[in-house]
C-alpha distance (Angstrom), angle and dihedral (degrees) to the residues before:
residue distance angle dihedral
X1 . . .
X2 3.83 . .
X3 3.86 119.5 .
X4 3.75 124.6 -140.8
X5 3.77 114.9 -105.9
X6 3.76 135.5 -168.7
X7 3.77 113.9 -91.3
X8 3.78 99.7 -127.1
X9 3.83 95.8 -164.3
X10 3.79 92.5 55.3
X11 3.88 90.0 42.9
X12 3.73 90.5 55.1
X13 3.83 92.5 48.7
X14 3.78 88.3 50.4
X15 3.91 92.1 50.6
X16 3.81 88.2 49.8
X17 3.81 90.4 53.1
X18 3.73 88.9 50.3
X19 3.74 89.9 52.3
X20 3.79 91.4 54.7
X21 3.87 88.8 48.9
X22 3.68 91.3 50.1
X23 3.71 91.5 53.3
X24 3.79 94.3 45.6
X25 3.85 90.6 48.9
X26 3.77 91.3 58.1
X27 3.81 100.5 36.8
X28 3.78 97.5 47.4
X29 3.78 97.5 56.9
X30 3.82 90.5 40.5
X31 3.76 89.5 55.3
X32 3.90 91.5 46.7
X33 3.78 89.4 51.5
X34 3.79 93.1 48.8
X35 3.80 91.9 49.0
X36 3.87 89.9 53.1
X37 3.72 98.3 45.9
X38 3.91 98.5 49.8
X39 3.72 125.5 79.9
X40 3.81 113.2 -69.0
X41 3.82 110.0 -97.3
X42 3.73 135.9 142.2
X43 3.81 92.7 -99.8
X44 3.85 90.7 62.2
X45 3.66 90.3 64.6
X46 3.79 91.8 54.1
X47 3.75 90.8 47.7
X48 3.90 88.5 51.2
X49 3.72 92.9 52.7
X50 3.95 91.0 47.8
X51 3.89 87.1 49.1
X52 3.79 91.7 53.6
X53 3.82 90.9 47.5
X54 3.78 89.0 52.2
X55 3.81 92.2 51.0
X56 3.83 89.5 50.5
X57 3.78 90.0 49.7
X58 3.85 89.3 50.1
X59 3.82 90.5 55.3
X60 3.78 92.0 47.6
X61 3.86 94.1 49.7
X62 3.75 89.5 47.0
X63 3.81 92.9 56.0
X64 3.79 92.8 42.3
X65 3.89 89.9 48.2
X66 3.77 94.4 49.8
X67 3.82 90.5 46.2
X68 3.83 90.5 51.0
X69 3.69 93.6 48.0
X70 3.82 92.3 50.0
X71 3.84 89.3 48.8
X72 3.66 91.5 52.7
X73 3.87 92.7 53.3
X74 3.89 102.6 36.5
X75 3.83 108.8 21.9
X76 3.82 117.0 97.3
X77 3.80 117.1 -116.7
X78 3.74 112.3 -101.7
X79 3.86 93.0 -142.7
């Protein structure tokens, strides 16, 4: 009887996605803070929009990474 094992390739892919999410979750709010503390100019609104998009990407990559890690541990191999 063969036991289920963690698919290490998929696990590494999930960990990479979580690393991207981690970077986005820190860089997005940092950019938002910087855009709000500097002098008010039109470029700050563009930076704020970019910061919000980076935060949304961080949330997306976090869900995608957790889903990938869970699939590597609990999903049956298709072979």
